[in-house]
DRENDO-946568 format. One record per residue (C-alpha): x, y, z. Coordinates in Angstrom, 1 decimal. Layout:
BEGIN
[site [X Y Z]]
...
***
This chain:
BEGIN
[site [-0.3 -0.3 -0.4]]
[site [0.7 3.4 -0.7]]
[site [1.9 5.5 2.9]]
[site [-1.3 6.7 4.5]]
[site [0.6 10.1 4.8]]
[site [1.0 10.5 0.9]]
[site [-3.0 9.4 1.1]]
[site [-3.8 12.3 3.1]]
[site [-1.9 14.8 1.7]]
[site [-3.4 14.1 -1.8]]
[site [-6.6 14.0 -0.5]]
[site [-5.9 17.0 1.2]]
[site [-5.2 18.9 -2.6]]
[site [-7.5 17.2 -4.4]]
[site [-9.8 18.6 -1.9]]
[site [-9.3 22.0 -2.1]]
[site [-10.3 21.8 -5.3]]
[site [-13.6 20.1 -4.9]]
[site [-14.8 21.2 -1.8]]
[site [-15.0 25.2 -3.2]]
[site [-17.1 23.2 -6.4]]
[site [-19.1 21.9 -4.2]]
[site [-20.0 25.2 -2.2]]
[site [-20.3 23.8 1.5]]
[site [-21.2 26.9 3.4]]
[site [-18.3 25.8 5.7]]
[site [-14.9 23.9 4.2]]
[site [-13.9 22.3 7.6]]
[site [-16.1 19.3 7.8]]
[site [-16.0 18.5 4.2]]
[site [-12.4 18.7 4.2]]
[site [-11.9 15.9 7.4]]
[site [-14.3 13.8 5.1]]
[site [-12.0 14.3 2.5]]
[site [-9.0 13.2 4.2]]
[site [-11.0 10.3 6.2]]
[site [-11.5 9.2 2.8]]
[site [-8.9 9.3 1.4]]
[site [-7.7 6.8 3.8]]
[site [-10.8 4.9 4.2]]
[site [-10.0 1.7 2.3]]
[site [-7.5 1.1 4.4]]
[site [-10.0 -0.1 6.8]]
[site [-9.6 -4.0 6.3]]
[site [-6.2 -3.7 8.3]]
[site [-8.9 -4.9 10.9]]
[site [-8.3 -8.3 9.4]]
[site [-4.9 -8.6 11.0]]
[site [-6.9 -10.5 13.4]]
[site [-7.1 -13.8 11.9]]
[site [-3.5 -14.1 11.0]]
[site [-0.7 -12.5 9.1]]
[site [-1.3 -14.8 6.0]]
[site [-4.8 -14.0 6.0]]
[site [-4.0 -10.4 5.7]]
[site [-1.6 -10.6 2.9]]
[site [-4.1 -12.4 0.5]]
[site [-7.2 -10.3 1.3]]
[site [-5.9 -7.2 1.8]]
[site [-6.2 -4.6 -0.7]]
[site [-9.6 -6.3 -1.6]]
[site [-13.0 -5.3 -1.5]]
[site [-12.6 -2.3 0.7]]
[site [-9.9 -1.6 -2.6]]
[site [-12.2 -2.3 -5.6]]
[site [-14.7 0.0 -7.6]]
[site [-17.8 -1.8 -5.8]]
[site [-16.1 -1.3 -2.4]]
[site [-15.2 2.1 -2.7]]
[site [-19.4 3.2 -3.7]]
[site [-20.1 1.1 -0.5]]
[site [-17.7 3.4 1.8]]
[site [-18.5 6.4 0.0]]
[site [-22.5 5.9 1.2]]
[site [-21.3 5.0 4.9]]
[site [-18.9 8.0 5.0]]
[site [-21.7 10.4 3.6]]
[site [-24.0 9.1 6.1]]
[site [-22.3 9.3 9.1]]
[site [-20.9 12.9 8.3]]
[site [-25.1 14.0 7.3]]
[site [-25.4 12.8 10.5]]
[site [-22.9 14.4 12.4]]
[site [-23.1 18.1 10.3]]
[site [-24.8 19.5 7.4]]
[site [-27.7 17.7 5.5]]
[site [-26.1 16.8 2.4]]
[site [-25.6 13.4 1.5]]
[site [-25.0 13.7 -2.3]]
[site [-22.2 16.3 -1.4]]
[site [-20.8 14.1 1.2]]
[site [-21.0 11.0 -1.4]]
[site [-19.0 12.9 -4.4]]
[site [-16.3 13.6 -1.8]]
[site [-16.5 9.9 -0.7]]
[site [-16.2 8.6 -3.6]]
[site [-13.5 10.9 -4.8]]
[site [-11.2 10.8 -1.7]]
[site [-11.2 6.5 -2.0]]
[site [-11.2 6.8 -5.8]]
[site [-7.8 8.9 -5.0]]
[site [-6.6 6.0 -2.4]]
[site [-7.1 3.4 -5.5]]
[site [-5.2 5.3 -7.9]]
[site [-2.4 5.9 -5.5]]
[site [-1.9 2.1 -4.4]]
[site [-2.6 1.2 -8.5]]
[site [0.8 2.7 -9.5]]
[site [2.8 0.7 -6.8]]
[site [4.1 -2.8 -7.5]]
[site [2.0 -4.4 -5.3]]
[site [-1.2 -3.2 -7.2]]
[site [-5.0 -3.8 -6.2]]
[site [-8.0 -5.9 -6.9]]
[site [-10.1 -2.9 -8.8]]
[site [-12.4 -5.7 -10.0]]
[site [-12.9 -7.8 -7.1]]
[site [-15.3 -10.0 -6.7]]
[site [-15.6 -10.7 -10.2]]
[site [-11.8 -11.5 -10.4]]
[site [-9.1 -12.0 -8.0]]
[site [-6.4 -10.4 -10.0]]
[site [-3.7 -8.0 -8.6]]
[site [-3.6 -5.0 -11.0]]
[site [-0.8 -2.7 -10.8]]
[site [1.2 0.1 -13.0]]
[site [4.6 -0.4 -10.7]]
[site [5.2 3.6 -11.6]]
[site [6.1 4.1 -7.8]]
[site [7.4 2.1 -4.2]]
[site [5.2 1.6 -1.5]]
[site [6.7 4.6 0.0]]
[site [7.8 7.1 -2.2]]
[site [9.5 10.2 -1.2]]
[site [9.8 12.1 -4.7]]
[site [6.2 12.1 -4.4]]
[site [5.6 13.1 -0.4]]
[site [8.2 16.1 -1.4]]
[site [6.1 17.1 -4.2]]
[site [2.9 17.0 -1.9]]
[site [4.9 18.4 0.9]]
[site [6.2 21.2 -0.5]]
[site [2.8 22.5 -2.7]]
[site [1.1 22.5 0.5]]
[site [4.1 24.4 1.9]]
[site [3.3 26.9 -0.6]]
[site [-0.7 26.9 0.3]]
[site [0.0 27.4 3.7]]
[site [2.2 30.5 3.3]]
[site [-0.8 32.3 0.7]]
[site [-4.0 31.1 1.3]]
[site [-5.1 33.7 -1.6]]
[site [-3.4 31.5 -4.2]]
[site [-4.1 28.2 -3.0]]
[site [-6.3 26.5 -5.5]]
[site [-3.9 27.2 -8.3]]
[site [-1.3 26.1 -6.0]]
[site [-3.0 22.7 -5.9]]
[site [-3.6 22.9 -9.5]]
[site [-0.3 22.9 -10.0]]
[site [1.4 20.6 -7.3]]
[site [-1.1 17.7 -8.5]]
[site [-0.1 18.5 -12.4]]
[site [3.6 18.6 -11.0]]
[site [2.7 14.9 -9.8]]
[site [0.9 14.3 -13.3]]
[site [4.0 15.0 -14.9]]
[site [6.5 13.1 -12.3]]
[site [4.6 10.1 -13.1]]
[site [4.5 10.3 -17.1]]
[site [8.2 10.7 -16.3]]
[site [8.4 7.2 -14.3]]
[site [6.7 6.0 -17.2]]
[site [9.0 6.7 -19.5]]
[site [11.7 5.2 -17.9]]
[site [10.0 2.0 -16.6]]
[site [9.1 1.7 -20.6]]
[site [13.2 2.2 -21.3]]
[site [14.2 -0.1 -18.4]]
[site [12.0 -2.7 -19.6]]
[site [13.1 -2.7 -22.9]]
[site [16.6 -2.6 -21.9]]
[site [16.2 -5.5 -19.8]]
[site [14.1 -7.8 -22.4]]
[site [17.0 -7.2 -24.9]]
[site [19.7 -8.3 -22.7]]
[site [19.2 -11.6 -23.7]]
[site [16.1 -11.9 -25.7]]
[site [14.0 -12.8 -22.2]]
[site [10.5 -12.7 -22.0]]
[site [8.6 -12.6 -19.4]]
[site [10.2 -10.0 -17.5]]
[site [8.7 -7.1 -14.7]]
[site [10.2 -4.1 -13.1]]
[site [9.7 -2.4 -10.0]]
[site [10.7 0.9 -9.4]]
[site [13.1 1.7 -6.4]]
[site [13.4 3.1 -3.1]]
[site [16.0 5.1 -4.0]]
[site [15.9 6.6 -7.1]]
[site [13.5 6.9 -10.1]]
[site [16.4 6.1 -12.3]]
[site [16.7 2.6 -10.8]]
[site [14.6 -0.3 -11.3]]
[site [14.7 -4.1 -10.2]]
[site [13.9 -6.3 -13.1]]
[site [12.9 -10.1 -12.1]]
[site [13.1 -12.3 -15.0]]
[site [10.9 -14.9 -15.2]]
[site [12.7 -17.7 -17.0]]
[site [11.6 -21.9 -16.6]]
[site [13.9 -23.3 -13.9]]
[site [15.1 -20.0 -12.8]]
[site [14.2 -16.3 -11.4]]
[site [17.2 -14.3 -12.2]]
[site [17.2 -10.6 -10.6]]
[site [19.1 -7.5 -11.6]]
[site [19.0 -4.0 -10.5]]
[site [18.8 -1.6 -13.7]]
[site [20.0 2.2 -13.8]]
[site [18.4 4.2 -16.4]]
[site [21.0 7.0 -15.5]]
[site [23.9 5.0 -16.5]]
[site [21.6 2.4 -19.0]]
[site [24.2 -0.2 -16.0]]
[site [23.3 -3.7 -15.2]]
[site [24.0 -4.2 -11.6]]
[site [25.3 -7.8 -10.3]]
[site [23.0 -10.6 -11.6]]
[site [21.0 -12.8 -8.9]]
[site [20.2 -16.4 -9.9]]
[site [17.4 -18.4 -7.6]]
[site [17.0 -21.7 -9.1]]
[site [13.3 -23.2 -8.4]]
[site [14.5 -25.8 -6.8]]
[site [13.0 -29.6 -7.1]]
[site [12.9 -30.1 -3.1]]
[site [10.7 -32.9 -1.2]]
[site [10.6 -31.0 1.6]]
[site [9.6 -27.4 -0.8]]
[site [7.4 -29.5 -2.1]]
[site [5.6 -30.8 1.6]]
[site [6.1 -27.5 3.2]]
[site [3.7 -26.6 0.0]]
[site [0.6 -27.9 2.2]]
[site [1.5 -25.6 5.2]]
[site [-1.8 -22.6 5.2]]
[site [1.1 -20.5 5.6]]
[site [2.8 -21.4 2.2]]
[site [-0.6 -21.4 0.7]]
[site [-1.5 -17.8 1.3]]
[site [2.4 -16.7 0.6]]
[site [2.0 -17.7 -2.6]]
[site [-1.5 -16.4 -3.1]]
[site [-0.2 -13.3 -2.6]]
[site [3.5 -13.6 -4.0]]
[site [4.1 -12.7 -7.6]]
[site [7.7 -14.2 -7.7]]
[site [7.8 -16.8 -5.0]]
[site [11.4 -18.5 -4.3]]
[site [12.0 -21.3 -1.6]]
[site [15.0 -22.5 -0.2]]
[site [15.8 -25.6 2.0]]
[site [18.1 -25.9 5.2]]
[site [18.0 -28.5 7.2]]
[site [14.7 -29.2 8.1]]
[site [13.7 -25.8 7.3]]
[site [12.1 -23.8 4.6]]
[site [12.0 -20.3 4.0]]
[site [9.6 -18.9 1.9]]
[site [11.1 -15.3 0.0]]
[site [8.8 -12.9 -2.4]]
[site [11.7 -11.0 -4.7]]
[site [9.8 -8.1 -5.3]]
[site [10.9 -7.3 -1.8]]
[site [14.3 -9.0 -1.2]]
[site [17.0 -7.3 -1.3]]
[site [19.3 -10.2 -1.5]]
[site [17.2 -13.1 -1.7]]
[site [17.2 -13.4 2.6]]
[site [15.0 -10.2 3.5]]
[site [11.4 -9.0 3.5]]
[site [9.0 -10.9 4.5]]
[site [9.6 -14.4 5.3]]
[site [7.2 -18.1 5.5]]
[site [9.2 -20.5 7.4]]
[site [8.1 -24.3 7.6]]
[site [9.9 -26.2 10.4]]
[site [10.1 -30.2 9.8]]
[site [10.6 -33.1 12.3]]
[site [13.0 -36.1 11.0]]
[site [10.2 -37.7 9.5]]
[site [9.3 -34.8 7.1]]
[site [6.2 -33.7 9.4]]
[site [5.1 -30.2 9.8]]
[site [5.9 -28.9 13.4]]
[site [5.5 -25.4 13.1]]
[site [5.0 -22.5 10.4]]
[site [5.3 -18.6 10.3]]
[site [5.2 -15.4 9.0]]
[site [8.1 -13.4 10.0]]
[site [9.6 -10.3 8.6]]
[site [13.3 -10.1 8.0]]
[site [16.1 -7.3 7.5]]
***
């Protein structure tokens, strides 16, 4: 998911333009509603109580779908209409725009969202920005600083800030296309997925999915240079095959686009190559077996 600070700032900037057009008598509560709406799809955090694996699979499901944001907008409009002005239709519009802004930001990350749930469970993603993008945050924060300094031009500054954000996304789209093409041309690879880096808009992680191996490389568009190649063979190991019966592994494999497993002794570890720096970090599903090959424990860990 995109971090909630980015969601809130994006909602605030859009709210400056939208609330004035809706002609509310007082802008305070509509703006509060807008910021709430911009974060509302993440209300599905409550499913964490059903376990980390369950959360991985079902986060960004109904509440992050087109049907979900309509339902959430109705609920938000009903609550704010009860609390403040009897303006259900206007609050519904705020809810719909705010929740849509949330879906948009999640869609352009490398994690994606199930926007068409329940009709399908595909996670659609454009992989333009990482989960937390410091450059997007800098654009939004700079715009809001200027808005706070000059209230007279707040709508113009909000438009300018959103325009700069759009230009940045177009820039990232061009870089992504270039990186994707460069990796495919390297050795005629067909199944290539490039994802943005946290550190620089010019750096992209490329995951190449070959029949018997994953190849991971960090490509720098600014230098057209490839970093060190990392190879992750898709091992044919009996213990790895047995680990697939564990609930946490089933959930992990459903969530992960590029699951990679390794066996060491009586332990099998599953990694997600989208977020693993060296194949040994990020979210890790760990399965422990006894000497007879029976599962004795399973869990999901976060390893740095």
